[in-house]
ZAROZA-865881 format. One record per residue: x, y, z of N, C-alpha, C, O in turn; residue in one letter. Coordinates in Angstrom, 3 decimals. Example, Ala and Ser with C-alpha at 12.3 -4.5 7.8 and 13.67 -1.06 7.14 Angstrom:
REM residues 2
REC n_u n_v n_w ca_u ca_v ca_w c_u c_v c_w o_u o_v o_w aa
REC 13.190 -5.690 7.800 12.300 -4.500 7.800 13.200 -3.300 7.800 14.236 -3.319 8.465 A
REC 12.850 -2.250 7.080 13.670 -1.060 7.140 12.900 0.030 7.870 13.409 1.138 8.039 S
//
This chain:
REM residues 168
REC n_u n_v n_w ca_u ca_v ca_w c_u c_v c_w o_u o_v o_w aa
REC 9.596 18.285 -15.377 10.296 17.737 -14.228 9.462 16.602 -13.634 8.243 16.731 -13.511 M
REC 10.091 15.518 -13.274 9.373 14.348 -12.777 9.844 13.973 -11.385 10.207 12.824 -11.135 T
REC 9.840 14.919 -10.501 10.273 14.666 -9.128 9.430 13.564 -8.503 8.207 13.537 -8.648 Q
REC 10.102 12.661 -7.807 9.431 11.570 -7.115 9.330 11.917 -5.640 10.308 12.353 -5.034 T
REC 8.152 11.726 -5.060 7.958 11.988 -3.638 8.597 10.890 -2.807 8.659 9.734 -3.225 L
REC 9.076 11.264 -1.617 9.577 10.249 -0.687 8.373 9.563 -0.042 7.253 10.070 -0.110 S
REC 8.610 8.406 0.585 7.514 7.694 1.256 6.846 8.575 2.301 5.628 8.513 2.464 L
REC 7.616 9.396 3.016 7.037 10.287 4.031 6.173 11.374 3.404 5.170 11.780 3.989 D
REC 6.552 11.849 2.217 5.797 12.919 1.560 4.479 12.434 0.960 3.582 13.239 0.709 E
REC 4.355 11.139 0.731 3.158 10.610 0.079 1.929 10.723 0.972 0.825 10.925 0.466 I
REC 2.091 10.597 2.276 0.980 10.766 3.204 -0.187 9.829 2.862 -1.301 10.278 2.592 N
REC 0.091 8.532 2.879 -0.942 7.531 2.594 -1.967 7.500 3.726 -1.617 7.777 4.873 A
REC -3.206 7.173 3.434 -4.227 7.066 4.479 -3.875 6.010 5.526 -3.087 5.100 5.266 P
REC -4.462 6.143 6.697 -4.246 5.206 7.799 -4.593 3.793 7.342 -5.601 3.577 6.669 V
REC -3.753 2.843 7.711 -3.981 1.440 7.377 -3.196 0.975 6.167 -3.041 -0.229 5.967 G
REC -2.698 1.893 5.355 -1.917 1.533 4.183 -0.441 1.440 4.543 0.077 2.263 5.298 F
REC 0.225 0.441 4.002 1.665 0.256 4.191 2.317 0.133 2.821 1.736 -0.426 1.891 A
REC 3.523 0.659 2.710 4.227 0.622 1.428 4.474 -0.816 0.996 4.896 -1.646 1.802 A
REC 4.213 -1.111 -0.269 4.496 -2.410 -0.855 6.004 -2.471 -1.043 6.564 -1.636 -1.754 F
REC 6.675 -3.436 -0.426 8.134 -3.403 -0.353 8.878 -3.897 -1.599 9.915 -4.549 -1.481 P
REC 8.360 -3.593 -2.778 9.074 -3.920 -4.007 9.415 -2.606 -4.695 8.531 -1.838 -5.073 I
REC 10.706 -2.363 -4.848 11.161 -1.092 -5.413 12.031 -1.307 -6.639 12.880 -0.471 -6.948 E
REC 11.832 -2.424 -7.347 12.618 -2.710 -8.538 11.695 -2.920 -9.722 10.486 -3.092 -9.562 I
REC 12.270 -2.906 -10.900 11.513 -3.197 -12.110 10.358 -2.239 -12.329 10.424 -1.060 -11.984 G
REC 9.299 -2.778 -12.912 8.153 -1.972 -13.309 7.481 -1.287 -12.117 7.138 -0.108 -12.195 F
REC 7.292 -2.017 -11.019 6.655 -1.424 -9.837 7.549 -0.333 -9.261 7.058 0.705 -8.819 I
REC 8.859 -0.564 -9.265 9.782 0.450 -8.778 9.721 1.729 -9.596 9.842 2.825 -9.048 G
REC 9.535 1.597 -10.901 9.473 2.766 -11.775 8.149 3.512 -11.654 8.110 4.722 -11.876 A
REC 7.068 2.825 -11.309 5.738 3.438 -11.289 5.167 3.648 -9.892 4.189 4.377 -9.726 N
REC 5.765 3.021 -8.894 5.272 3.111 -7.520 5.818 4.320 -6.805 6.286 5.258 -7.452 G
REC 5.773 4.325 -5.521 5.412 3.169 -4.721 3.905 2.919 -4.695 3.084 3.826 -4.836 P
REC 3.593 1.652 -4.509 2.213 1.249 -4.287 2.041 0.984 -2.801 2.998 0.663 -2.097 L
REC 0.823 1.121 -2.344 0.504 0.951 -0.919 -0.591 -0.091 -0.784 -1.541 -0.109 -1.566 W
REC -0.457 -0.962 0.211 -1.416 -2.035 0.471 -2.164 -1.790 1.777 -1.610 -1.258 2.739 L
REC -3.415 -2.183 1.791 -4.216 -2.164 3.012 -5.015 -3.469 3.064 -6.127 -3.542 2.542 H
REC -4.437 -4.504 3.699 -5.185 -5.761 3.827 -6.148 -5.684 5.003 -5.766 -5.283 6.102 P
REC -7.391 -6.067 4.769 -8.390 -6.062 5.837 -9.329 -7.234 5.580 -10.241 -7.146 4.758 H
REC -9.096 -8.324 6.291 -9.898 -9.527 6.064 -9.678 -10.033 4.654 -8.536 -10.182 4.218 G
REC -10.759 -10.300 3.936 -10.667 -10.789 2.562 -10.408 -9.672 1.559 -10.065 -9.940 0.407 E
REC -10.569 -8.431 1.984 -10.415 -7.301 1.065 -8.978 -6.791 1.099 -8.400 -6.582 2.166 V
REC -8.420 -6.597 -0.082 -7.106 -5.992 -0.213 -7.275 -4.701 -0.997 -7.686 -4.717 -2.157 L
REC -6.957 -3.589 -0.361 -6.978 -2.313 -1.066 -5.560 -2.009 -1.521 -4.590 -2.306 -0.824 K
REC -5.459 -1.419 -2.685 -4.182 -0.981 -3.234 -4.324 0.497 -3.532 -5.389 0.939 -3.965 L
REC -3.269 1.274 -3.309 -3.353 2.707 -3.552 -2.036 3.316 -3.990 -0.975 2.703 -3.870 G
REC -2.128 4.540 -4.503 -0.940 5.332 -4.824 -1.320 6.806 -4.849 -2.480 7.157 -5.066 F
REC -0.328 7.663 -4.625 -0.515 9.112 -4.707 -0.127 9.544 -6.121 0.952 9.189 -6.595 R
REC -0.988 10.304 -6.801 -0.710 10.763 -8.162 0.388 11.824 -8.114 0.218 12.896 -7.532 V
REC 1.504 11.499 -8.733 2.637 12.412 -8.831 2.719 12.948 -10.257 2.077 12.408 -11.157 E
REC 3.502 14.003 -10.471 3.623 14.600 -11.796 4.086 13.575 -12.826 3.671 13.636 -13.984 M
REC 4.934 12.639 -12.425 5.431 11.628 -13.366 4.331 10.668 -13.829 4.525 9.935 -14.799 R
REC 3.185 10.665 -13.152 2.045 9.829 -13.545 1.069 10.581 -14.450 0.112 9.990 -14.951 H
REC 1.303 11.886 -14.664 0.299 12.758 -15.284 0.514 13.015 -16.763 1.615 12.879 -17.297 C
REC -0.590 13.395 -17.403 -0.547 13.919 -18.765 -0.293 15.435 -18.678 -0.173 15.962 -17.572 N
REC -0.210 16.144 -19.805 0.060 17.590 -19.736 -0.998 18.411 -18.997 -0.742 19.557 -18.627 P
REC -2.176 17.840 -18.780 -3.237 18.550 -18.054 -3.139 18.334 -16.539 -4.026 18.750 -15.794 M
REC -2.073 17.692 -16.089 -1.849 17.368 -14.679 -2.948 16.476 -14.107 -3.387 16.632 -12.967 Q
REC -3.371 15.540 -14.947 -4.344 14.513 -14.570 -3.655 13.166 -14.785 -2.929 12.986 -15.763 I
REC -3.879 12.237 -13.885 -3.236 10.925 -13.994 -3.516 10.318 -15.365 -4.666 10.214 -15.791 C
REC -2.460 9.928 -16.035 -2.557 9.356 -17.379 -3.333 8.040 -17.324 -3.168 7.252 -16.392 H
REC -4.169 7.813 -18.318 -4.941 6.581 -18.378 -4.061 5.339 -18.381 -4.471 4.287 -17.889 G
REC -2.859 5.450 -18.929 -1.937 4.318 -18.915 -1.507 3.943 -17.510 -1.329 2.764 -17.205 G
REC -1.337 4.955 -16.642 -0.981 4.667 -15.256 -2.165 4.039 -14.529 -1.988 3.111 -13.740 M
REC -3.361 4.538 -14.791 -4.541 3.938 -14.159 -4.744 2.498 -14.641 -5.115 1.626 -13.855 L
REC -4.500 2.250 -15.930 -4.611 0.880 -16.454 -3.559 -0.023 -15.812 -3.841 -1.174 -15.481 A
REC -2.353 0.502 -15.636 -1.285 -0.252 -14.965 -1.684 -0.592 -13.542 -1.503 -1.722 -13.088 T
REC -2.231 0.399 -12.837 -2.679 0.204 -11.452 -3.750 -0.891 -11.392 -3.682 -1.791 -10.555 F
REC -4.727 -0.803 -12.277 -5.806 -1.795 -12.337 -5.242 -3.185 -12.623 -5.691 -4.180 -12.054 I
REC -4.255 -3.236 -13.508 -3.662 -4.512 -13.910 -2.823 -5.130 -12.790 -2.523 -6.323 -12.839 D
REC -2.448 -4.360 -11.807 -1.774 -4.905 -10.625 -2.784 -5.204 -9.514 -2.640 -6.187 -8.788 M
REC -3.798 -4.358 -9.385 -4.807 -4.502 -8.339 -5.559 -5.830 -8.438 -5.698 -6.537 -7.440 L
REC -6.037 -6.169 -9.620 -6.876 -7.364 -9.726 -6.112 -8.669 -9.467 -6.603 -9.486 -8.687 M
REC -4.940 -8.916 -10.072 -4.237 -10.161 -9.739 -3.807 -10.232 -8.271 -3.823 -11.309 -7.675 P
REC -3.422 -9.091 -7.684 -3.044 -9.103 -6.271 -4.255 -9.446 -5.412 -4.131 -10.168 -4.423 M
REC -5.419 -8.935 -5.783 -6.639 -9.254 -5.041 -7.033 -10.715 -5.216 -7.494 -11.351 -4.268 S
REC -6.857 -11.249 -6.416 -7.137 -12.672 -6.652 -6.234 -13.512 -5.758 -6.700 -14.440 -5.098 I
REC -4.944 -13.188 -5.734 -3.994 -13.939 -4.904 -4.372 -13.858 -3.432 -4.309 -14.855 -2.712 A
REC -4.763 -12.674 -2.988 -5.113 -12.477 -1.581 -6.393 -13.236 -1.211 -6.419 -13.959 -0.215 H
REC -7.439 -13.072 -2.002 -8.722 -13.681 -1.667 -8.718 -15.198 -1.821 -9.453 -15.894 -1.121 Q
REC -7.901 -15.712 -2.726 -7.871 -17.154 -2.959 -6.761 -17.857 -2.185 -6.658 -19.083 -2.221 S
REC -5.936 -17.090 -1.490 -4.809 -17.623 -0.703 -3.769 -18.318 -1.579 -3.068 -19.217 -1.115 K
REC -3.664 -17.907 -2.842 -2.632 -18.460 -3.720 -1.291 -17.856 -3.327 -1.183 -16.644 -3.144 M
REC -0.274 -18.693 -3.198 1.037 -18.215 -2.787 2.011 -18.298 -3.958 2.130 -19.334 -4.613 R
REC 2.707 -17.185 -4.209 3.773 -17.194 -5.188 3.374 -17.653 -6.580 4.062 -18.479 -7.180 G
REC 2.282 -17.134 -7.095 1.800 -17.566 -8.407 1.721 -16.353 -9.335 1.148 -15.324 -8.977 R
REC 2.291 -16.481 -10.508 2.253 -15.421 -11.511 0.944 -15.522 -12.278 0.524 -16.619 -12.647 F
REC 0.289 -14.374 -12.524 -0.992 -14.358 -13.226 -0.964 -13.369 -14.377 -1.368 -12.218 -14.211 M
REC -0.491 -13.798 -15.546 -0.480 -12.883 -16.686 -1.899 -12.510 -17.112 -2.831 -13.307 -17.006 P
REC -2.034 -11.285 -17.593 -3.328 -10.764 -18.030 -3.694 -11.337 -19.387 -2.905 -11.291 -20.331 T
REC -4.913 -11.882 -19.470 -5.446 -12.394 -20.726 -6.322 -11.327 -21.376 -6.245 -11.101 -22.584 V
REC -7.146 -10.679 -20.573 -8.062 -9.645 -21.066 -8.248 -8.611 -19.974 -8.375 -8.955 -18.799 Q
REC -8.265 -7.344 -20.360 -8.482 -6.258 -19.406 -9.374 -5.226 -20.078 -9.060 -4.743 -21.166 L
REC -10.475 -4.891 -19.439 -11.402 -3.891 -19.946 -11.602 -2.852 -18.857 -11.897 -3.194 -17.712 S
REC -11.444 -1.583 -19.211 -11.600 -0.547 -18.190 -12.343 0.655 -18.748 -12.303 0.940 -19.945 Q
REC -13.005 1.331 -17.864 -13.690 2.574 -18.196 -13.213 3.635 -17.217 -13.198 3.414 -16.006 E
REC -12.826 4.778 -17.745 -12.417 5.898 -16.911 -13.618 6.817 -16.762 -14.129 7.350 -17.747 F
REC -14.066 6.999 -15.527 -15.317 7.711 -15.262 -15.120 9.160 -14.855 -16.021 9.981 -15.031 L
REC -13.950 9.486 -14.312 -13.655 10.847 -13.859 -12.138 10.971 -13.740 -11.439 9.962 -13.654 A
REC -11.625 12.202 -13.732 -10.172 12.372 -13.633 -9.638 12.093 -12.228 -10.353 12.190 -11.230 P
REC -8.358 11.745 -12.193 -7.609 11.611 -10.938 -6.509 12.675 -11.002 -5.445 12.428 -11.570 A
REC -6.754 13.856 -10.425 -5.817 14.971 -10.576 -4.501 14.778 -9.818 -4.404 13.965 -8.899 P
REC -3.511 15.535 -10.224 -2.222 15.567 -9.550 -2.426 15.739 -8.045 -3.178 16.613 -7.615 L
REC -1.766 14.914 -7.255 -1.853 14.995 -5.799 -2.950 14.152 -5.179 -2.971 13.970 -3.962 G
REC -3.866 13.632 -5.994 -4.968 12.853 -5.420 -4.493 11.474 -4.981 -3.489 10.955 -5.469 S
REC -5.253 10.888 -4.035 -4.991 9.526 -3.580 -5.908 8.604 -4.366 -7.131 8.712 -4.274 W
REC -5.317 7.693 -5.143 -6.082 6.719 -5.924 -6.026 5.397 -5.174 -4.952 4.944 -4.778 V
REC -7.177 4.789 -4.985 -7.207 3.461 -4.364 -8.305 2.629 -4.993 -9.241 3.146 -5.602 E
REC -8.162 1.328 -4.826 -9.158 0.436 -5.375 -9.166 -0.888 -4.649 -8.234 -1.243 -3.927 G
REC -10.244 -1.601 -4.863 -10.354 -2.972 -4.364 -11.080 -3.769 -5.440 -11.843 -3.225 -6.238 S
REC -10.825 -5.059 -5.438 -11.385 -5.909 -6.486 -12.208 -7.033 -5.886 -12.051 -7.400 -4.721 A
REC -13.079 -7.558 -6.706 -13.922 -8.687 -6.336 -13.596 -9.834 -7.280 -13.635 -9.677 -8.500 Q
REC -13.275 -10.977 -6.711 -13.028 -12.167 -7.523 -14.389 -12.741 -7.905 -15.216 -13.027 -7.039 V
REC -14.610 -12.905 -9.195 -15.898 -13.407 -9.676 -15.913 -14.921 -9.806 -16.901 -15.571 -9.464 L
REC -14.801 -15.487 -10.308 -14.743 -16.931 -10.508 -13.290 -17.337 -10.707 -12.498 -16.614 -11.312 K
REC -12.962 -18.508 -10.184 -11.651 -19.097 -10.431 -11.882 -20.500 -10.964 -12.583 -21.309 -10.355 I
REC -11.274 -20.772 -12.119 -11.327 -22.113 -12.685 -9.947 -22.754 -12.517 -9.079 -22.202 -11.841 T
REC -9.756 -23.894 -13.123 -8.477 -24.577 -12.996 -7.331 -23.746 -13.568 -6.216 -23.792 -13.048 R
REC -7.599 -22.977 -14.649 -6.545 -22.243 -15.341 -6.729 -20.731 -15.397 -5.809 -20.018 -15.797 N
REC -7.892 -20.230 -15.008 -8.186 -18.807 -15.181 -8.851 -18.229 -13.940 -9.468 -18.939 -13.146 M
REC -8.704 -16.908 -13.802 -9.402 -16.177 -12.737 -10.064 -14.961 -13.364 -9.504 -14.333 -14.262 A
REC -11.254 -14.635 -12.887 -12.060 -13.527 -13.406 -12.330 -12.571 -12.245 -12.707 -13.000 -11.155 F
REC -12.135 -11.272 -12.486 -12.315 -10.289 -11.411 -12.850 -8.980 -11.978 -12.825 -8.741 -13.186 A
REC -13.334 -8.144 -11.067 -13.747 -6.787 -11.415 -13.314 -5.861 -10.288 -13.111 -6.300 -9.156 Q
REC -13.173 -4.565 -10.605 -12.751 -3.628 -9.563 -13.335 -2.246 -9.806 -13.781 -1.904 -10.901 C
REC -13.309 -1.467 -8.727 -13.636 -0.042 -8.767 -12.445 0.710 -8.203 -11.800 0.256 -7.257 L
REC -12.155 1.879 -8.797 -11.097 2.719 -8.249 -11.649 4.120 -7.999 -12.547 4.587 -8.700 I
REC -11.096 4.771 -6.993 -11.506 6.121 -6.624 -10.299 7.047 -6.587 -9.164 6.601 -6.417 T
REC -10.557 8.332 -6.747 -9.555 9.380 -6.572 -10.100 10.309 -5.499 -11.129 10.955 -5.693 A
REC -9.409 10.374 -4.367 -9.876 11.155 -3.211 -11.327 10.834 -2.865 -12.114 11.723 -2.538 D
REC -11.668 9.544 -2.942 -12.992 9.078 -2.535 -14.062 9.147 -3.604 -15.170 8.654 -3.394 G
REC -13.759 9.748 -4.752 -14.746 9.855 -5.832 -14.470 8.777 -6.871 -13.328 8.594 -7.291 E
REC -15.510 8.068 -7.284 -15.361 7.011 -8.277 -14.728 7.574 -9.545 -15.220 8.552 -10.108 L
REC -13.636 6.955 -9.994 -12.977 7.430 -11.216 -12.779 6.333 -12.249 -12.421 6.628 -13.389 C
REC -13.004 5.067 -11.881 -12.836 4.019 -12.872 -13.397 2.684 -12.423 -13.589 2.430 -11.234 G
REC -13.649 1.855 -13.393 -14.061 0.478 -13.123 -13.427 -0.400 -14.183 -13.092 0.063 -15.274 R
REC -13.267 -1.670 -13.854 -12.610 -2.572 -14.793 -13.015 -4.009 -14.522 -13.521 -4.350 -13.452 A
REC -12.776 -4.835 -15.521 -12.899 -6.280 -15.355 -11.712 -6.915 -16.070 -11.149 -6.345 -17.005 S
REC -11.350 -8.096 -15.613 -10.204 -8.741 -16.216 -10.242 -10.249 -16.094 -10.928 -10.812 -15.241 G
REC -9.485 -10.885 -16.973 -9.299 -12.336 -16.971 -7.798 -12.574 -16.877 -7.017 -11.957 -17.601 V
REC -7.398 -13.479 -15.974 -5.988 -13.718 -15.702 -5.701 -15.211 -15.746 -6.457 -16.015 -15.200 F
REC -4.606 -15.574 -16.398 -4.173 -16.973 -16.470 -3.510 -17.342 -15.155 -2.683 -16.590 -14.640 K
REC -3.863 -18.475 -14.619 -3.218 -18.953 -13.405 -1.946 -19.683 -13.806 -1.986 -20.848 -14.200 L
REC -0.829 -18.996 -13.704 0.451 -19.565 -14.075 0.958 -20.544 -13.029 0.311 -20.791 -12.012 G
REC 2.127 -21.090 -13.307 2.737 -22.034 -12.385 3.127 -21.336 -11.095 3.420 -20.140 -11.085 K
REC 3.128 -22.085 -10.020 3.632 -21.553 -8.759 5.121 -21.314 -8.907 5.846 -22.154 -9.440 E
REC 5.572 -20.159 -8.432 6.979 -19.807 -8.585 7.739 -19.930 -7.276 8.907 -19.550 -7.186 I
REC 7.067 -20.464 -6.259 7.742 -20.684 -4.974 7.743 -19.441 -4.110 7.413 -18.343 -4.558 G
REC 8.119 -19.641 -2.872 8.161 -18.526 -1.924 6.789 -18.200 -1.384 5.789 -18.813 -1.756 G
REC 6.762 -17.226 -0.506 5.522 -16.841 0.153 4.670 -15.943 -0.721 3.474 -15.800 -0.467 A
REC 5.259 -15.328 -1.758 4.498 -14.465 -2.646 3.831 -13.326 -1.901 4.321 -12.864 -0.870 G
REC 2.708 -12.880 -2.438 1.975 -11.753 -1.882 1.501 -12.026 -0.466 1.522 -11.125 0.373 L
REC 1.074 -13.255 -0.181 0.566 -13.545 1.162 1.652 -13.363 2.214 1.353 -12.952 3.336 S
REC 2.904 -13.657 1.880 4.004 -13.427 2.818 4.200 -11.951 3.094 4.444 -11.557 4.235 G
REC 4.094 -11.122 2.049 4.210 -9.667 2.206 3.070 -9.151 3.066 3.288 -8.328 3.956 V
REC 1.859 -9.622 2.813 0.689 -9.167 3.572 0.812 -9.558 5.046 0.474 -8.764 5.923 I
REC 1.285 -10.755 5.322 1.460 -11.166 6.725 2.447 -10.255 7.445 2.239 -9.919 8.610 E
REC 3.524 -9.850 6.762 4.490 -8.923 7.363 3.853 -7.565 7.622 4.098 -6.950 8.660 K
REC 3.027 -7.089 6.674 2.351 -5.800 6.844 1.370 -5.869 8.010 1.306 -4.942 8.818 I
REC 0.605 -6.955 8.108 -0.349 -7.109 9.212 0.373 -7.151 10.555 -0.098 -6.571 11.533 K
REC 1.511 -7.832 10.604 2.258 -7.927 11.859 2.809 -6.562 12.271 2.875 -6.246 13.459 A
REC 3.199 -5.768 11.297 3.760 -4.435 11.592 2.676 -3.404 11.873 2.945 -2.394 12.525 A
REC 1.442 -3.639 11.389 0.345 -2.696 11.528 -0.912 -3.412 11.991 -1.869 -3.525 11.225 N
REC -0.935 -3.906 13.242 -2.113 -4.648 13.696 -3.358 -3.769 13.691 -3.314 -2.578 14.000 P
REC -4.482 -4.411 13.323 -5.764 -3.697 13.334 -6.202 -3.468 14.765 -5.976 -4.318 15.626 L
REC -6.832 -2.319 15.035 -7.329 -2.084 16.389 -8.416 -3.095 16.761 -9.183 -3.538 15.906 P
REC -8.468 -3.443 18.010 -9.461 -4.388 18.493 -10.836 -3.733 18.486 -10.974 -2.555 18.814 S
REC -11.857 -4.512 18.107 -13.230 -4.001 18.126 -13.980 -4.503 19.352 -15.168 -4.229 19.522 T
REC -13.265 -5.249 20.215 -13.917 -5.764 21.428 -13.945 -4.676 22.476 -12.984 -3.917 22.598 E
REC -15.028 -4.580 23.239 -15.160 -3.521 24.228 -15.096 -4.026 25.537 -15.190 -3.263 26.498 G
//
């Protein structure tokens, strides 16, 4: 049985907002959750049975998919690129520990270098706060496809979920 949790049942950590794309590949594998904070963009998801292997551990294919979305989204966020498609050229990942059914998986990426045509990044992912994977990737900087892209989505999330003031 591959029951999908509702957004309310997922119980994402404070600061995360649902990524508002529910079609295609992301719709089939999500929902994904975003937490923009300054230059850092965290991405997360709750491990559901439909993401698991028979041992009730998140399938490596789902973790690879998550990583493959995390790094280009982080590149777009950190570089302020709007509406640009970034196909994966190379992706290398290591799975360090399991992400069991029900765990919260999240990650953030670091942009290493951007050239005229390529972007290079690395990331770490955790399951319930424990390191479970790391990866590096190379992404082609495709043509701009118009629209606000990821930055438009992030601005809407920030407006709906303002960060608390740190001024006293």
